[in-house]
N, C-alpha and C positions, 0 to 999 in steps of 0.2 A: 472260590468259584472262578472259573475262567470267564473272561468277557464273552458275551454271547453274540457270536457273529452269525449272520444268515448267509449261507454260502451255497455254491452249486453242489449238486448231490455227491459227486465223486470226492470233492474236498471235504465235505461234511463227514463222510465215512472215515476218511483218513484222520481227521481231527478227533472224531469220537473214539477211534481205536487208540490214539496216542494219549487220550486223557484218562485212561483207566489204570495207569501205572501207580504202584504204591510209592508214596513220597519217600525219598531216600533219607535215612536217618530219622524218620518220624517215629519217635518212641512213645509218644503220648497218644495211645490208641483209644483211650476212654476219656472224653472231655470232662467228665464229672469226677474223675479219680486222678489224683496226682501220681506221677511216676515214682518208682521206688529205687531207681538206680542212684549211683553216686552223683554228686553235684557236677563233677567235671564232664561225665558222659551226657548228662542232661543239657549242660551248657552247649556242648558241641552240636547236639541235635538242634537246639533252639537257634543257634547262630546260623547253621546251615539253612534252616527253614526260613529264617528272616531274610536271607539273601535271595531265596528262591521265590519270594512273593512278588511276582511280576505284574499282576493285574492292576494294582493301584498306579504303578508307574506307567503302564500302558495307557490307562484312561487319562492320566495327567498329561501324557505326551500329546494326546488328541485335544484335550480341552485347554491346553496352554498354547495351541496353535503350531506345535512343532511337527506333529505327524498327522496324516490323514490315512485313508485307505485307497487301495487300487480298486478299479471297477471290475476286476476279475471276480470279485465278491459282490453280492447284492449289498447295497448300502445298509449299514447298521442303524436302525432308527433310534436305538437307545443312546448311541454315541453321537450321531450327527444330526438327528432331528430332535433330540432332547425329549424323547418319549420314553419315559422309564418310571418305575415305581419301586416299592420296597422289596421286590423280588430280584431286582437287578443290582449288580455291583455290591454283593455282600462280601466286603473285605473284613467285616467285623468278626465273624466267627473264626477265621484263620488267625487274625491278630490276637484275639483273646486266648486262643488255644496256645499260641506260642508264648504269650505273656505268662500263662500258668507254669510253663517250664522255667522261665526266668525267676518267677516268684518262688518256685520250689528251690532253686539254687540259693536265693537270698535267705530263705527260711531255714535251710538245712546245712548251709556251708559250715557253720560253727559246731553244730551238735550232731552231725551225722556220725554213724559208726566209724566212718573214715573222714574226720574233719578236714575241710579244704577252705579255710577262711579267705584265701586269695581269690576265690571265685565270686565273692560277694560284690566287689566293686564293679567288675565287668558286667555282671548280671544287672546291677542297678542302672548302669549306663545304657544297656540295651533295652531295659524296661522303659526308660525315659525316651529313647529313640522311637519306640513303637507307640507309646502313649501320646506323644506329640502328633503322630500321624493320625491316630484315632480322633483326637480333638479337631485337627485340621479338616477332617472329612465329615465328622458327625456332630461336633459341638459338645454339648453336655453328654458325658458318658459315665458309666460306673468306674470308680477309681478307688476311693477309700474303703468301699464295701465289696470290692471285686476281688477275684483270685483267691477265694477262700474255699473253693470246692463245695462240698455238701454243707459247709458252714454258712453259706449265703447263696442260695439258688436263685434268688430274685434280688440282686443287689440294687441299692438306690443309686441314682445318678448324681454326680458332682457338677458344680458350676465349672464351666470350661476355663474361665480366667483363673479360678482358684487352683485348678489342676496345673495350669502352666506355672503358677507361682510355686506349687509344691514340687514340680519337676526340677526347678532350679535348686531347691533344697535337697532333693534326691541326688542330683548330680554333685552337689557339695559333699554329701555323705559318701557318695561313691568314690570321689577323689580321696577322701580321708581313708576309706577302706583300702584303696589301691596302694596308698603310701604306707599304710600300717602293716600290710601283709605281703611278704615276699612270695613270689610265685614258686610253688613246688614243682617237681618234675611232672606230676600228673596235670597240673594246670597249664604248663607250657605246652604239653602235647594236646590238651583239650582246646586250647585257645587258637581257633582257626582264623582269627582276625589279626592279632598282633604277636602271637607266639610267646605270650608271657612278658612282653615288654611294657613295664609299668609306666614309663614316660609317655609312650604313645597312647596308652589308655587315658591318661590325664589330659593329654592334648586333645584327644577326641571329645572328652567330656566338656572341656572348655569351648571347643568349637560348636558343639551341640548346644551348649548354654547360649552362645552368641546367636545361634539361629533362633532360639526361643525368644530372646530379647529383641532382636531386630524385627521379628515378626510383629511385635507390639508397638513399633516405633511411630506409627501414625495415630495412635490412640492419645487423645488429649490428656494431659496430666501424668503421663508415664515417664517423662524424661528423667526425673530425679531417680526413680527406681531403676530404670534401665542403666543409666550411667554408673550408679553405685555398684550394680551387679557386674557390669563390664569391668570396672576397676578392681573388683575382687578377683575376677578371672585373670586380669593382667598381672596381679600380684603373685599368682601361683607361678612358681619357678619354671615349670615345664612349658608354660605358654600354650599356644594354639598349634594346630597342625602345621608342620614345617614344609618347606619347599620339597616337592617330590614325594610327599607322604599322604597318600590317599588311604581311606579306611576301606579295606576289602576283606572278603571272606573266601576261603578256599579249603574245603575239607580233603582235597586231593582228588580232583575230578579225573575220571578215567574213561577210556573209550568203551563204555558199556551202557546199555539202555538205561535211562533214568539217572545216570551218574556222571554225565557231562555237565559243563557249565549251563545253567538253566536258560540264559539268554540265547546262547548258541543253539541249544536244543529246541527252543520254541521257534525261532525265526531264521535259523541257519540250517543245520544238518543233524541227521540221526547219527548215532555212534558209528554206523558203517559208512558214513559220508553221503548217504542218500539225502536229497534235498527235502527239507520240511515244507509241506504245503503252505503253512502259515507265513513262510518267507515271502509269499506273494501278496500278503495283506498290508502291512504298514508301509507308508510312503511319505517322503518329505513334502511339506506344504510349499506351494508357490511363494507364500509369504516368507518362509524361512530362507529359501534360496534367494529371494529378492533382497532380503536384509544382508545376507552374506556377500552377494555380488555388489551391493551398493558401497561396501567398504573394501572391495577387492579381496575379500576373505575366501578365496577359492581354495586356499591351502587346506583349511579345515573341512570345507565342503567335500573335497575329494577324499578325505579320510573318513568322514562320517557316512558317506554314501558311495555306492557304486554307480556307474553310468547305467542308462537304460539297458535292460537285458541281464544285469547282475554280474556276478563274479565269473571270471574265466576258469572253467573247471580244470583246465590243464595247467593253469598258472595261478595258483591260489593267491589271493590278496590283490589281484589286478582286475580291473574291469574288462569284460569281454570285448567291449568296443574301444578300449583305450581310455585315456584320461582327458581327451579333448572336451572342453567345457560344454560345447553344443550337444553332446551326447548325454548330459545330465538333465533328466526331465523330472520336474516336480508336479504335484497334483493340487489343483485348487481345493481348499479345505472343504470337505463334505461333498465334493463332486460325485455324482452318482453314476456317471457314464463317461466314456471317452478316454479312459486312462487305464488300459489293461496292464497287468503286471509286467509283461515282457517289454512294454513300451515306456516304462518309467523306472526311476532309480530305486535300488534296493538298499537296505541297511548295509553300511560299508565296512571296510577293513579295520576301522578303529575298534569294532566290536566283533565282526564275523569274518573269519578266514577259514576256508575249508581245511579241515584236519586239525585246526587249533582249537581243541575242545576243552582245554584246561586253563583258560584265563580265569583269574579271580573275578568274583562278582563285586561290583563297586557299591558301597553303602553310603559313602560321604567323600567328597573330593577336596583336595587341597585348594583347588580353584574356588570352590564355594566358600571355603573358610577365609581365604584372602579377600574375596569380594565382600564378604560380610564385614571384615575388618575395615575395608575401604569405606563402606557405608557408615559404619560406626564413627570413623574419624571425620568423614565429610559432614555428617549430620551433627555431631556433638563437639567437634573441634577439641579445644583444650580441656573440656569437661571430662574427657576420657584420657587415661594415662598411656595411651598407645604410643610407642616410640617412633614409628614411621609416619610419613605423610599419607594422606588419602591417595594421592597419585602413586606412591610407591606400592601400597597394598594393591591398588587397582592393577597396575602393570604386572605385578607378580601373579595376580589372579589370572590374568589373560595368558601369561606364559605357562601357568600350570595347566590350563585348558589345552593349550597346544601340545604340551608334553603328554598329557593323558591320551589324546587322540593319535599320538604318534606323528605329529606334525613337526617339522624342523623348527628349532628355536629361532633361527634367523627370520622365519616367516612371521613369528610373533613380533619381532622387532620391526619388521616392515609394516605390520598393521598398526602398531603403537606409534609410529612416526609418519603415518600416511596422510595426516591432515584431514582425515575423514571424521565427521561428526559421529558420536557414539562409539568410536573406536580409538582414536587418538585423544588422550586426555586433554591436552592443551586446546585442541580444536573443538572439543565438545562444549557447547554452551550450557547445557544442563548436566552437571556432573553426576547427580543421582541417577538420571536416566541412562547415562553411559554405563554406570555400574549395573543397573538393572538389565540393560540390554546384554552386556557381556556375561552376566550370570545366566540369563535365559539361554544364551548360546552354549555356555559351558555345561548346562544341564541336559542338552540334547543327548538322548540314549542313556544318560547316567542318573537322571533324577527327574523323571516326568512328573511325579506327584509333587515334588518340591517346586517344579516350574509352574504347575497349576496354582499352588498355594501362593507363590510369589506374584503370579498374574492377578489373583484375586486381591492381594494386599495393595499392589501398586497400580493396577489397571494399565500396565505397560509390559510389553509393547502392545500397541493397538492392533490386534490381529483381526482379520476379516471375519464376518459372520459365516456360519456354515451354509454352503450352497444348498443343502438339503433341508434346512430348517425353515419354518414359516417366516415370512417377512416380519421383522420386528420381534421375533421370538427372543425371550430372555434367555440368557445363558445360565447354566446351573451355578449356584454359589455354594452348594454342599450336596450331600446325599441324604436320602431318607434312612431312618432307622430300619434295619432289615426285618423282614417278616419273621425270621426265626427268633429274634429278640422280642418282638411284639407278642409272639405266641407264648414264650416262656416267661416273660417279665412284663406282662401287659400293663399293670397298674403304674409301674415306674416309667414305661415308655409314654403312656398317656399323660403322665404328670409333667412332661416337657411341653405340653400344649400342642397346638396345631403347627405342624412342620411343613414348610414349603421349601422344596429344593431350589427354588428360584428367588424367594424373598426372605427366607430366614437365613441370615448370614452368621458366619463364625465371628466371635467377638472382636477379633483383630481386623476384620474386613469392614472398615468404617466409611469408605467412599461409595 
């Protein structure tokens, strides 16, 4: 489901019309019946749909303090006043529908009429990728009893911590599968993420494992488990995501309705280059701009956003008002008036350039991987067998963020030697906060849900309260189980007890 914006009538009509398109490569039309296609085709469809799930990352971009909305639209109460219930933000149904496709690949890759064992490992990795997101948003969820089609129409829920631990085992099994099964031609063609590159799949699995482990790092008594698992990952020859190596998906986007890059399609342009109405919705927060200006990080700022008024339609990739800093206008988080779209900054050329409809969708960045390695080394020191120093991992992570946004590498060096707290490693008094801040910045546009999860784990950066929320209002710590699941699986939902989106925390959220 798309995030529910309350908007002026003309824009409402436009959004309604654009929301009726059939999902590209969505082959699983019956959620209660598994597909019957070959594993490679099902994997392609699932990977494409995984990358196209924008709503969780959009919500995370708001609740982590990176984005807000322009006042061209009526303020959204669910997002900025925290007035929502179990009919809002149903990411559950989409994620589980995609998971059924990955499970089909896992279950049939060996014994299908056309065996494709090389698809098992990637499918397991992608299953772990989505299952973590489900836990991070909902806590206890169906896992061991899920994805069985008519064999389990009311699956029991598993403990969230136990799911996390089993996802580590699933990733270990996935790595073994990838190493044991050479990609066939069909798999290379079906793999719209790594084109059959086994080394890259193993690196992604290890980086995803690191995300799972570091997420638990503030839980008392977990250090021994975490360091042991990190050392197992370090011992794998392929290692973690390398410099310049992001995890992306691209089925071959073309200039046709519903077949362009989904991010570009929602907040940029239609296939015919007509401006999308929702491009006037998301806006950078004043807090984000203040953080970047404090360290003179205007390099990335001008790549992440256009100046007020947006892109020059005659000169794609360039702000209509030029790149003078005074023309870049952010919006106070949750402000309900005073910041019309045309008077504030748009999503910038790092993601949206008119006519460039075929950029890959980003699933996981090298910047995040290196910053996770930095935290692991800084937190655990010699207990983890990582070969570089925390500073070296940190600085490479920042450089990867600059690369991804299309910012000059020399600008990264300038930032890293600026003498600024939370930017220059040497000048930063709290090294963990420096890592967290740079990860928060690296996730702008590329990982909003991950930014919100990290915000809940670390309580950093200390973003301002929403201007539209009641004074002293608590911020959400999770989502409600959706009404659709409560209707179809009532007993198991109720077995989770009374759920508060503000007081019932995910197991790793201990502060």
